[in-house]
Structures are given as C-alpha cells and as structure tokens.
C-alpha positions, 0 to 999 in steps of 0.5 A: 500500500505504501507504493500505491497510495502516492500514485492514487493521491497524485491521480486524485489531485490531478482530477481523476474521479475514480481509480480501479485497483485489483489486489491479489494475495500473491502472483497467481501462477499455477505453481503458486496456486498449487503451493497454496492449494490446502489454504481455506481460501483456495476456492475463492482464489481460483475464482480470482484467478480467472480475472487475474489470467484475463488481465495477464493475457490482455494487459487490460483490467477485466470488467468485474461483476458478481453473482452466485456468491462469486466474482464474474469477469469479462474482457469485452467493453460493453459486456453486461455483467450481473451485479448482485452477489446474492443473485443467481448467475446467468449462463455464461456469466464468466469464463472458467479457469479452463476456458481462460487457459484454452485461450492462451493463459500463461499457465498453459496445460497445467491449469486443470490441476488447479481448476477444481470447481472455480464456479463455486468458491467455498466460504472463507474468512480473512485471517490476515485481519478482520473487517475495518472497524469503521465499516464494522460499526456501520454494519452492526449499527445501521445494517447491511443496506446502509453499508452497501449504500455508503460503499458502493456506487451501484449499491451492491448488497453486502453478500454475507453480513454475518460472515463479515462480522466474524472475527477470525482471531476470536472465532466468534462474532465481534460486538465492538 
C-alpha cells in the first residue's frame, strides 16, 4: 500500500474521479496456486484467478461483476455483467479457469490441476485481519443496506453480513 497510495493521491489531485485497483494475495501462477492449494481460501482464489489470467493475457483490467456468491469477469467493453452477489448467475456469466487457459493463459496445460470447481468458491474468512472497524460499526449499527449504500456506487448488497462480522482471531462474532 505504501507504493500505491502516492500514485492514487497524485491521480486524485490531478482530477481523476475514480481509480480501479485489483489486489491479489500473491502472483497467481499455477505453481503458486498449487503451493497454496490446502489454504481455506483456495476456492475463492481460483475464482480470482480467472480475472487475474484475463488481465495477464490482455494487459487490460477485466470488467468485474458478481453473482452466485462469486466474482464474474469479462474482457469485452460493453459486456453486461450481473451485479448482485446474492443473485443467481446467468449462463455464461464468466469464463472458467479452463476456458481462460484454452485461450492462451500463461499457465498453459497445467491449469486443470488447479481448476477444481472455480464456479463455486467455498466460504472463507480473512485471517490476515478482520473487517475495518469503521465499516464494522456501520454494519452492526445501521445494517447491511446502509453499508452497501455508503460503499458502493451501484449499491451492491453486502453478500454475507454475518460472515463479515466474524472475527477470525476470536472465532466468534465481534460486538465492538
């Protein structure tokens, strides 16, 4: 973040209205994905890898949507993506890891080893910390709808409010 923040500050100072940032847990090569295969977040990371591979191939940020409790990606401008993490996904909402690999992924033929079921990532909790205290208070005091209104330009709902309140280091919901 120390490297990114000055760039963001300069862009905002220069008048840029919004900045798209993708942050991944690590370089998502096949070797790294296999190295972290036993991690409780691996199903979620497989879902992120679809967007990661799309960027690595095109060098353009993919369009990102959400449905069915997962992210969906598209590389074509004008492609309409679902934007409801709680809603059902329409058919063909996102490429799978295998489809990205078939279209020239940097990972080549080893992608099926990590493919599993990228369309249905499992539940996960962030073990590197908990929810931002400011957002936690809003969620606890004003509810998921208010948090979504305050943090999303398109009012995307908070997909799992109880999971967001889970404190992984205490193994119980935090009450502040």
